[in-house]
N, C-alpha and C positions, 0 to 999 in steps of 0.2 A: 299880558303876562300870564304864565301858566298858573293854574290853581288846582288844588286837590279837592276831591269830593267823593262821596260814597254813593254807589249806584243802588238800585232797588234791593239787591241781595246783600248789601253791606260791604261790597268789595271796594277797596280804595282805587280810585281812578284819577287820572290827570287830564285836565283840559288844556290842550296845546293850540287851540284855535288862534290865539292872539300872540303866540310865541314869536312869530316872524317879525312883528313890529315892536317888540319889547326893547327898551333902551338897554344899553350895556350894563347899567347899574343894577338891573334886575337879574342879571345872569347868576350871581351868587345865590340869590333867593330861589331861583328856579332849580339850581343844582342842589341846594339844601332840601327843597321839597322833594326832588327825585330821590335823593339819598334816603330821606325819612320814609318815603313810599317803599323803596326797596327793603329797608330794614324792617318795616312793618310787615311786609309780605313774608320775609324770612322768619320773623317771630311767629306768624300765624302757622306756617308749616311745622315749625318745631313744637308748637303747642298742640297741633292736631295729632301728633304721634304719641300715643300712650305707651306704657311699658308693655302692655299686651300686644299692641301693634308692632313694637320692636321685636317681640318674640315671634310673632307671625311672620314678619319680614325675614328674620333669621332662618326660620324653617323653609320658607319659600326660596330663599337664596340657595339653600342646600339642595332643595328638590322642588322646582317650580311645577312639576307634574303631580305632586301629591294631591290626592282627592280631598274634597271638603271634609268627608268623614274622617280620613286619616289626620288631617290638620286639627279637626275638632278633638279627636282622641289625644293627639300629642300635646295640645294646649289646654286640655281639660275644659273645653268650651262647647257650647251647643253648635250644631251645624249652621243654624240661622245667624248666630252671632259671628261666626267665621265668615259666612257669605257677606254679611253686612259690612264687616271690617274690610274685607277685600274690595268690595264695591266702593267704599269710602276712600280707601287708599288709591284706587284707580282714578276716581273722579277728581281727587285733589292733586293728582299728578305725582304722587309719591311713587306709585308703581306705574311705570311707563309702558312696560311690555314684558314678555317672557321670551327666553332665548334657549338655545341648545348649547350644551357644553360637549365638545368632542371627547371621545375616549382616548386614552393614552396610546393605544395601538394605532388608531386611525391618525392621530396627530403625528406619530412617529413616521408614518408612511408618506406624509406630505413633504414637499420641498418648499421651504419658506425662504423669503428674501426681504431685506430692507432695501427699498428703492428710494434714493434721494432724487427729488425732482425740482428743477429750476423752471419757473413759470413766468411767462410774460405778464407783467402786472395788470394790464387792462383785461386780461383773459382769465384771471384767477378764479372768479366765481364760476365761469363756464367750465373750466378745467376741473374744479372740485366736483361739480355735478356729473361730469363725464366719468371721473374716477369712481364715483359712488355707484355708477351703473355697471362697473366691472365686478362681477360676483367674487372673484378671487382676491380682490383687495379687501382684506379683513379689517384694516384700520388705516386712517389717514391723519397725520399730525402736521400742524403748521410749526415750523421751527425757525430759529434764528441762524444766521451764518450765510454761507455761500449759496446753499439751496433753500428753497422756500417750504418744501413739503417732504415728509417721509411717509411712504406707503408700505404697509406690511402686506406682502403678497404670499398666498398659499396656493400651491398648484399640486396636481396629481403626479407630475413628472417634470424632469428638466426640460423636456421638449415643450410641454404646455407652458412652463415658466418662460421659456424663450419667446413663445408667441405672445404671451401677456406683456412681456417687457417691450416687444415691438409695438403692440397696441398702445401702450402707455406713451412710448416715445413718439408715436405718430399723432397723438392728440393735438388739436389746434394750438393750444396755449403753451405747450411744453417746449422749452428751448433745448434742454438736455437732461439726461438722467445718469445716475451712477448706482449700480446694484451691488449688493453684498449678499451672497447666499449664506444662510445659517447652516453651519455644519453640525453643530451639536448644542443642545441647551444644557448649560452647566447647572443652573437652578432658576426657578421662577417663583415669585411670591405673589 
């Protein structure tokens, strides 16, 4: 049977070494233990974030390139406090990374399309990895319905888009695709 324990750092862990031979009657206990483990880790993350951390995250969300000095000034904190908070948020996984937001003019120059993709079930994982390698695929969503995935593709031109669609259609696990070019964005939230 699986059991919960805390490691040297106080992190909740689960021992699954005997899970394979557990009788069926223990399944609900195991599920309850896993659920409480998940809830406890969620509670830990929410307890880690203070009001000051929330303010810091809001400023970084607006401008991830702000210097430590600028952040300290905006939040009325010392530089070392800001550095410590950022390091703590990165280590705990609250901050996963930093990204680039494109300017409106650049985005307007791109040709974007939604590409619905039907995938052979046994090759889904491989297809997802291959799609991730195509730089122009900006997002990939698993969906319900006739198709399995929707990829958001952004290209420099219709010619480049055509080549990318060919590349996607030629991937090993792809059965068929259906593309819709985005003509105009009415609004985005």
